[in-house]
C-alpha positions, -999 to 999 in steps of 0.1 A, spaced: 16 -93 58 -18 -104 71 -10 -141 65 22 -138 86 4 -121 114 -23 -148 115 3 -176 114 22 -161 143 -9 -155 163 -20 -191 157 13 -206 167 14 -184 199 -21 -196 208 -12 -232 202 18 -229 225 -3 -214 252 -28 -242 250 0 -267 255 14 -248 284 -20 -249 300 -19 -287 302 10 -295 326 0 -332 328 7 -339 291 39 -357 285 60 -386 295 63 -396 331 85 -421 351 64 -441 375 74 -452 410 83 -487 397 106 -473 369 83 -478 339 73 -449 316 38 -437 310 24 -411 286 -4 -387 293 -21 -371 264 -55 -357 254 -80 -382 241 -112 -365 233 -126 -345 262 -103 -362 288 -67 -371 294 -55 -407 290 -27 -425 307 -10 -451 285 20 -473 295 50 -469 272 74 -494 287 72 -526 309 49 -556 308 19 -535 300 33 -513 273 6 -499 250 -22 -505 276 -43 -475 286 -44 -476 324 -64 -445 333 -83 -414 323 -92 -382 340 -105 -347 334 -96 -312 345 -120 -293 366 -118 -260 385 -107 -280 415 -79 -299 397 -76 -332 379 -100 -361 388 -105 -396 374 -95 -432 376 -63 -452 372 -60 -490 372 -30 -507 386 -21 -530 357 -8 -559 377 -35 -562 403 -62 -547 380 -75 -526 409 -91 -493 399 -85 -463 420 -107 -432 419 -90 -400 429 -71 -369 420 -37 -357 408 -17 -325 409 14 -313 391 40 -290 405 69 -284 381 82 -319 371 65 -338 399 30 -353 397 13 -367 428 -17 -390 425 -39 -401 453 -68 -425 451 -89 -451 467 -104 -484 456 -138 -493 472 -131 -464 497 -110 -489 517 -75 -491 502 -60 -457 494 -26 -451 478 -5 -421 468 21 -422 440 46 -396 428 58 -396 392 87 -377 377 85 -359 343 110 -372 318 
């Protein structure tokens, strides 16, 4: 009986941990390609799943009390943007700037 209780408690805790990371999963980018966000060590990594840059890691970010902050590199231009992202339901908005001159915002949809 104790084993079953421990197994149930562990699986419930594991499920809650996943629910606490709303950024984890597959996302459709604004240009129609697919990217995956997953944990990689102490941060989250963005890796392209489809398109010309499939398999390439294009960004990493961390979760803080204020939200998610990090870097993403636009794979075609190779410009790196520093900024933040937020998730609301199945929508993720990313805003960032490169050299504090060029700033962009993108919206990705959860698949």
